[in-house]
C-alpha positions in Angstrom: 0.0 0.0 0.0 1.4 3.4 -1.0 2.0 5.9 1.8 0.4 9.3 1.7 2.7 12.2 2.5 1.8 13.7 5.9 2.0 17.1 4.4 -1.3 16.5 2.6 -3.0 16.8 6.0 -1.9 20.4 6.3 -3.7 21.2 3.0 -6.8 19.3 4.3 -6.6 21.2 7.6 -6.4 24.5 5.7 -9.4 23.9 3.5 -11.4 22.3 6.4 -10.5 25.2 8.6 -11.8 27.7 6.1 -15.0 25.6 5.7 -15.4 25.5 9.5 -15.2 29.3 9.7 -17.7 29.7 6.9 -20.1 27.2 8.5 -19.7 28.8 11.9 -20.5 32.2 10.5 -23.6 30.7 8.7 -24.7 29.0 11.9 -24.4 32.2 14.0 -26.8 34.0 11.7 -29.6 31.5 11.5 -32.7 33.7 11.8 -35.4 32.5 9.4 -36.8 30.0 12.0 -38.9 30.4 15.0 -37.1 30.7 18.4 -37.4 27.1 19.4 -36.0 25.8 16.1 -33.2 28.4 16.2 -32.2 27.1 19.6 -32.1 23.5 18.5 -30.4 24.4 15.2 -27.6 26.4 16.9 -27.1 23.8 19.6 -26.4 20.9 17.2 -24.7 23.0 14.5 -22.4 24.9 16.8 -21.4 21.6 18.6 -20.3 20.2 15.3 -18.5 23.5 14.5 -16.6 23.5 17.8 -15.4 19.9 17.2 -14.6 20.7 13.6 -12.3 23.6 14.7 -10.6 21.7 17.4 -9.8 18.7 15.2 -8.5 20.9 12.4 -5.8 21.9 14.8 -5.1 18.2 15.5 -4.5 17.7 11.7 -1.6 20.2 12.0 0.1 17.7 14.4 -0.1 14.8 11.8 3.7 15.0 11.0 4.5 14.4 14.7 2.4 11.2 15.0 4.1 7.8 15.0 1.6 6.7 12.4 0.7 9.9 10.6 -1.5 8.4 7.9 -3.6 6.5 10.4 -3.9 9.4 12.8 -4.8 11.9 10.0 -7.2 9.5 8.4 -9.0 8.8 11.6 -9.3 12.5 12.5 -10.5 13.4 9.0 -13.1 10.6 9.0 -14.2 11.6 12.6 -14.6 15.3 11.6 -16.7 14.3 8.5 -18.9 11.9 10.4 -19.2 13.7 13.8 -19.3 17.3 12.7 -21.0 16.5 9.4 -23.9 14.8 11.1 -24.2 17.6 13.7 -24.4 20.1 10.8 -27.0 18.1 9.0 -29.2 17.7 12.2 -29.1 21.5 12.6 -29.7 22.3 8.9 -32.4 19.7 8.3 -34.0 19.7 11.8 -34.1 16.0 11.6 -32.3 14.0 14.4 -32.1 10.9 12.2 -29.0 12.5 10.6 -27.3 12.3 13.9 -26.9 8.5 13.8 -23.4 8.7 12.5 -22.2 11.2 15.2 -21.2 8.4 17.7 -19.2 6.7 15.0 -17.4 9.9 14.2 -16.8 10.4 17.9 -15.2 7.0 18.3 -13.0 7.7 15.2 -11.9 11.0 16.8 -11.1 9.1 20.1 -9.3 6.4 18.2 -7.3 9.1 16.4 -6.2 10.7 19.6 -5.2 7.3 21.0 -3.3 6.6 17.8 -1.4 9.8 18.4 -0.5 8.8 21.9 0.6 5.3 21.2 
């Protein structure tokens, strides 16, 4: 299996970071809903956004990991599944989109453990 250069994760972190900022700005201006829907939207959406930002920073540490491709891959997949499902729950107001959030959370935890060991 060919190895991926750890430097690709800096590019992924850069694009993902810009996306996290754009999505955070979008989420902070949700106003075309009633008050109860806005509260639920922001709760889910901004949780996803917070984890998105934090784990973008983790991607910058990929070159320092013992197994950089595994660490970076787990963090990327975790961001996509955890934050992505939180974003979808907020946008669609449908909790069924949140079913992948726990899987994403486990991937994020596995990524951090991979970084440690």
